[in-house]
Steps between C-alpha positions, in 0.01 A plus 500: 500500500142386566402174338185293495484161327176305455470129454230233511290597200382248242208327336226369727149368427193681633447424864870443559750675724833674468733668742702794375819595675687827505863530607592852616843655542671839503254690719379481861242228457328547836433867426326435169153385407487223242231490240409272214367650179382322191468600136264298277494541118273788407434598859628768730761413761335396825625483854423155622617517859723696734655434836635781711850505649540238770174344383277715713217524246398336176280621213339301218319587177136393517565259218740292701369525857461165659719333237839668526720550803800730525771455760863587563799365683741757646771245575534397138385828340241305303142582417236260370165491332306181552235475228221245530187419295659666198285591201582621148445861602804468727723458193766765460848614593541532873741759635649523848546860612639689799431842645490651847122501464231304318442729201404501135850564366760320718863601493651162406378234257608151414508375139182299543397137470237361267196322642270327255177334610369277229377151438 
């Protein structure tokens, strides 16, 4: 049974940093792309970043380019989203997802972790 569990969310002031973690199990991790989505109140769900299987390629939303970094570790079946220079518009629930490809509607989703950027 595929499972994704996020951690690392919390409250951070503007300009701060957070690192989100995603623990994966129950599917062939190396054969799946990992993407982070976020859902802010009153806004549509947005793909923040995606990394292809084995980390061959990464993609970022324009709103986070230069501030966020996605990476993965095959040995531990973990994925991460390093978020720097956070601003209030980054507030939302962040979901770790997995699918053979980077796509709009991934196959597997984690329950999400709340990120709040506020002073």
